[in-house]
C-alpha positions as CSV (number, residue, x, y, z in Angstrom):
1,M,169.5,271.8,298.3
2,A,173.0,271.3,299.1
3,E,174.2,268.0,300.0
4,E,175.0,267.5,303.6
5,T,178.9,266.4,304.4
6,P,179.0,263.1,306.8
7,H,180.5,264.1,310.3
8,R,184.1,262.5,310.4
9,T,185.3,261.6,314.0
10,N,189.1,261.6,314.2
11,W,189.5,258.4,316.5
12,P,192.8,257.0,315.5
13,G,194.4,260.3,316.7
14,K,192.7,260.2,320.2
15,V,193.9,256.5,320.3
16,V,197.8,257.5,319.3
17,V,197.6,260.3,322.0
18,T,196.1,257.9,325.1
19,L,198.5,255.2,323.9
20,R,201.5,257.5,324.1
21,A,200.2,258.6,327.5
22,G,199.9,255.0,329.1
23,G,203.2,254.5,327.6
24,V,205.1,257.3,329.3
25,F,203.0,256.4,333.0
26,F,204.4,252.5,332.5
27,A,207.8,253.6,332.0
28,L,207.8,256.1,334.7
29,A,206.3,253.3,337.1
30,N,209.0,251.0,335.8
31,V,211.7,253.5,336.7
32,I,210.3,253.8,340.4
33,C,209.9,250.1,340.8
34,V,213.9,249.7,339.7
35,A,214.7,252.4,342.1
36,L,212.7,251.1,344.7
37,L,214.2,247.7,344.3
38,V,218.0,249.2,344.2
39,W,217.4,251.1,347.3
40,A,216.1,248.1,349.0
41,Y,219.1,245.9,347.9
42,L,221.2,248.6,348.6
43,S,220.0,249.2,352.4
44,V,220.2,245.2,352.9
45,K,223.6,245.1,351.4
46,L,225.4,248.2,353.2
47,E,223.1,248.0,356.1
48,P,226.1,247.3,358.7
49,K,225.9,243.7,360.3
50,T,226.0,243.7,364.3
51,L,226.3,241.3,367.2
52,A,224.5,241.5,370.2
53,V,226.8,240.0,373.3
54,T,226.2,239.8,376.9
55,G,229.0,240.1,379.3
56,S,229.5,240.2,383.0
57,A,231.9,241.2,385.9
58,R,232.1,239.7,389.2
59,K,233.7,241.1,392.8
60,A,234.0,239.9,396.0
61,I,233.5,243.0,398.6
62,V,233.0,243.5,402.3
63,S,231.0,245.7,404.0
64,D,232.2,249.2,405.5
65,R,229.6,250.4,407.3
66,I,227.2,249.0,410.0
67,A,223.7,250.2,411.2
68,W,221.6,248.8,414.0
69,F,218.8,249.5,416.6
70,C,216.8,248.2,419.0
71,T,213.3,249.3,420.4
72,V,212.6,250.0,423.8
73,A,209.1,250.0,425.2
74,A,207.5,251.1,428.6
75,R,203.8,250.2,429.5
76,D,201.5,251.9,432.2
77,E,198.0,253.1,433.1
78,N,199.4,256.9,433.7
79,L,201.0,258.2,431.3
80,V,203.8,260.4,433.3
81,K,204.8,257.0,434.9
82,A,205.1,255.5,431.1
83,Y,207.5,258.6,430.2
84,D,209.7,258.0,433.2
85,T,210.2,254.2,432.7
86,I,210.8,254.8,429.2
87,N,213.4,257.2,429.9
88,A,215.4,255.5,432.4
89,S,215.2,252.7,429.9
90,A,216.5,254.4,426.9
91,A,219.3,255.5,429.3
92,K,220.0,252.1,430.7
93,V,220.5,251.4,426.9
94,K,222.9,253.9,426.0
95,K,225.1,253.5,429.0
96,F,225.3,249.8,428.0
97,L,226.5,250.9,424.3
98,V,228.9,253.1,426.0
99,D,230.2,250.7,428.5
100,N,230.9,248.3,425.5
101,G,232.9,250.7,423.3
102,I,230.3,252.3,421.2
103,P,231.2,256.0,420.9
104,E,228.3,258.3,422.1
105,S,228.4,260.1,418.8
106,D,227.5,256.9,416.9
107,I,224.2,256.4,419.1
108,T,221.1,258.0,418.3
109,L,217.7,258.1,420.1
110,S,214.4,258.6,418.0
111,A,211.3,260.7,419.4
112,V,208.9,258.8,421.8
113,T,205.8,257.1,420.0
114,T,202.5,257.0,422.6
115,N,200.1,254.5,421.8
116,R,196.7,254.3,423.6
117,R,194.6,251.6,424.3
118,F,191.1,252.5,425.1
119,H,188.7,251.1,427.4
120,Q,185.9,249.2,425.6
121,E,182.4,248.0,427.1
122,V,179.8,245.5,426.0
123,L,176.2,246.6,426.2
124,P,173.8,243.2,426.3
125,G,171.7,242.6,423.5
126,T,168.0,242.6,423.7
127,G,164.9,240.5,422.6
128,G,166.7,237.2,423.8
129,A,163.3,236.2,425.6
130,S,160.9,237.8,423.0
131,S,158.6,235.4,421.1
132,N,159.7,236.9,418.1
133,P,163.4,235.5,417.2
134,Q,164.0,238.3,414.7
135,E,163.8,241.0,417.5
136,H,166.5,239.3,419.3
137,V,170.2,241.9,418.9
138,A,173.5,240.6,419.8
139,P,175.9,242.6,422.2
140,T,177.4,245.2,421.1
141,V,181.4,246.3,422.0
142,V,181.7,250.2,422.4
143,T,185.0,251.9,422.7
144,T,184.9,254.6,425.4
145,D,187.2,257.7,425.5
146,K,188.9,256.5,428.6
147,V,192.6,255.0,428.1
148,D,193.1,251.8,429.7
149,M,197.1,251.5,428.9
150,Y,199.7,254.0,427.6
151,T,202.3,252.0,425.4
152,L,205.6,254.1,425.2
153,T,207.8,252.9,422.5
154,Q,211.8,254.5,421.4
155,A,214.4,253.4,419.4
156,V,217.9,253.6,419.7
157,S,219.9,253.4,416.7
158,V,223.9,253.1,416.1
159,A,225.7,253.7,412.5
160,S,228.9,252.7,412.8
161,S,232.1,251.5,410.9
162,D,233.3,249.0,413.5
163,M,232.1,245.9,411.9
164,K,232.9,243.6,415.1
165,R,231.8,245.4,418.2
166,V,228.4,246.6,417.0
167,P,227.1,243.0,416.1
168,E,228.4,241.8,419.4
169,V,226.2,244.6,421.4
170,A,223.3,243.7,419.4
171,R,223.3,240.1,420.6
172,S,224.0,241.1,424.2
173,V,222.0,244.1,424.6
174,T,218.8,242.3,425.4
175,S,220.8,240.9,428.7
176,L,219.1,244.3,430.4
177,I,215.8,242.5,430.6
178,K,216.8,241.0,433.5
179,D,217.2,244.9,435.1
180,G,213.4,245.6,433.9
181,V,214.3,247.2,430.6
182,E,211.8,246.2,427.9
183,V,214.3,245.9,424.8
184,D,213.8,244.3,421.4
185,S,217.2,244.1,419.5
186,S,217.0,244.0,415.5
187,A,219.3,242.3,413.0
188,P,222.4,244.5,412.2
189,S,222.3,245.7,408.6
190,Y,225.8,245.5,406.9
191,L,226.2,248.1,404.1
192,Y,228.8,248.9,401.5
193,T,229.1,252.6,400.8
194,K,231.7,252.6,397.9
195,L,229.1,251.4,395.2
196,S,228.9,254.3,392.9
197,E,232.9,254.2,392.5
198,L,233.0,250.5,391.8
199,K,230.2,250.5,389.3
200,I,232.9,252.3,386.5
201,D,235.2,249.7,387.3
202,M,232.4,246.7,387.2
203,L,231.0,248.5,384.1
204,A,234.4,248.5,382.5
205,E,235.2,244.9,383.6
206,A,231.7,243.7,382.1
207,T,232.2,245.5,378.7
208,K,236.0,243.7,378.4
209,D,234.3,240.4,379.1
210,A,231.6,241.0,376.5
211,T,234.4,242.0,373.9
212,T,236.0,238.7,374.5
213,R,233.5,236.7,373.9
214,A,232.3,238.8,370.9
215,G,235.7,238.4,369.4
216,Q,235.8,234.6,370.2
217,I,232.5,234.1,368.2
218,V,233.3,236.3,365.2
219,S,236.9,234.6,365.0
220,N,235.1,231.3,364.8
221,A,232.7,232.7,361.9
222,N,236.0,233.9,360.2
223,G,234.9,237.2,360.6
224,R,236.4,240.5,362.0
225,L,235.0,242.4,365.0
226,G,234.3,245.8,364.4
227,K,233.9,248.9,366.8
228,L,231.6,249.3,369.8
229,V,228.3,250.8,368.8
230,E,226.1,250.1,372.2
231,A,226.4,249.3,375.7
232,R,223.4,249.2,378.3
233,M,224.4,248.1,381.8
234,G,221.8,245.9,383.7
235,V,221.1,245.7,387.4
236,M,223.6,244.9,390.2
237,Q,223.1,242.0,391.8
238,I,224.6,242.4,395.5
239,N,224.4,238.7,397.3
240,P,226.1,237.2,400.1
241,K,229.2,235.5,399.2
242,G,228.3,232.1,397.4
243,V,225.1,233.2,396.5
244,T,224.1,233.7,393.0
245,S,220.4,234.7,393.0
246,T,219.1,237.4,390.4
247,S,216.2,239.5,390.3
248,A,214.7,242.0,387.7
249,E,215.1,245.0,390.3
250,G,218.7,243.8,391.3
251,N,219.4,242.5,394.7
252,N,221.3,244.3,397.5
253,D,222.0,241.9,400.5
254,T,222.2,244.0,403.9
255,T,222.8,240.7,406.1
256,S,226.4,239.6,405.1
257,Y,229.4,240.8,406.1
258,E,231.2,239.5,402.8
259,K,229.1,240.0,399.8
260,E,229.7,239.5,395.7
261,I,228.6,241.8,393.4
262,I,227.8,241.2,389.8
263,A,227.2,243.2,386.7
264,V,226.4,242.6,383.6
265,V,226.4,244.7,380.4
266,S,224.2,244.2,377.1
267,T,226.6,245.3,374.1
268,R,226.5,245.3,370.4
269,F,229.3,245.2,367.9
270,E,229.7,245.9,364.2
271,V,230.6,242.5,362.5
272,R,232.9,243.1,359.3
């Protein structure tokens, strides 16, 4: 009988291969880690340093356009009579404006608006004398299709560049009340129509102010101011003269002839 040769397992060879593969893996991992560290260091080191500064500009302006309107009303149970009355009243208002120096070309009459007040009837309740209080029904108010009163309104508006005459007329037009004219005068609105052109100059002024501030900050820190990398203009604040209120949406005053406009710009500069 032939003698069996015992089975030999080549474990040392497998261990050597495994260790070599593991060494390559760890070496590659070390290279990747070092590369990531170097990349992170260079990103932080070479990333441009910036400084955010807010600049502002302020300018006094005066309104160059004025808008004003008044409302004429007439009331009557008869629609035709109410219409005749409001036509006569609007004509008196227009004549008053022209007589006081307002050009007819600056005057606009709106369409007549008609409101109706319908007659209401009260239906009596029932069951008041019933022995069962739960059967009681309160009186009911019913609106019918009969018109008790017609109210007609019409707006007379003025758009002008005469900043002195229009406010005087707005204050005195209610004197027509003594002549039977039902007129209600609004407050004039003072407007500035060159805002789009002014925005460009205000942006330049605010950016210049931001540059000056940034230069002072960097100079105090022994640094050097680089180029402007970002500039964003905020909302305009237009207030009456001497008022400094602000809002997120921006103020746009129309109540005063003399105004003050404030522009704000947010900038970012490179620092070296």
